[in-house]
C-alpha positions, 0 to 999 in steps of 0.5 A: 921775158915779160916786161914791166914799164919797159924793163925786162923782168928776169929771174935775178935773185933768190929768196927763202920763204920764212916760217916763225914759230913760237919755240918755247915760253919760258915765263908766263904767256901774257898775250895768249900765245902758245908753243907752236903758233907761227906765221909765214912770209912768202914771195918776199913780202907776203905776211900770212898769220893763220891765227893770233900772233902778238904784235910785240913779238912780231915787231921783234922778229920782222927786222931779221926777216930780210937777212934770213930770206937771203943766202948768206955766207957760212960765217955770218951769225944770221946764217947760224942764229935762228932764235928771237925773243919777245920784248916782254921780260915776263913772257920770255917767248922764244921764236925760231926763224926757219927757211922754207922754199928757195924762190927765184924772183925778179927784182924788177917785179918787186920794186 
């Protein structure tokens, strides 16, 4: 087991990789985004944005990512809900949060 500053590093937690995709736009696309635009969060905190993604849509969904990265009880609303709206009322841009691979990670390596 590797050590980090004298602390044993063991795989003591699991987090899902996350993909956020523009599911639909029910208004007019003011920020230039299109259905299918997406970004990924991997390895706990690595943000991969392959193309343009509006910062206002991004800020609406980012606070939900840590909860979606974790296993939740079946009755938790975050386990069931996947859709998030951009705050721009003219756009009505709807994003879908989807879980990907489940990674075993060491909390000592992250903090």
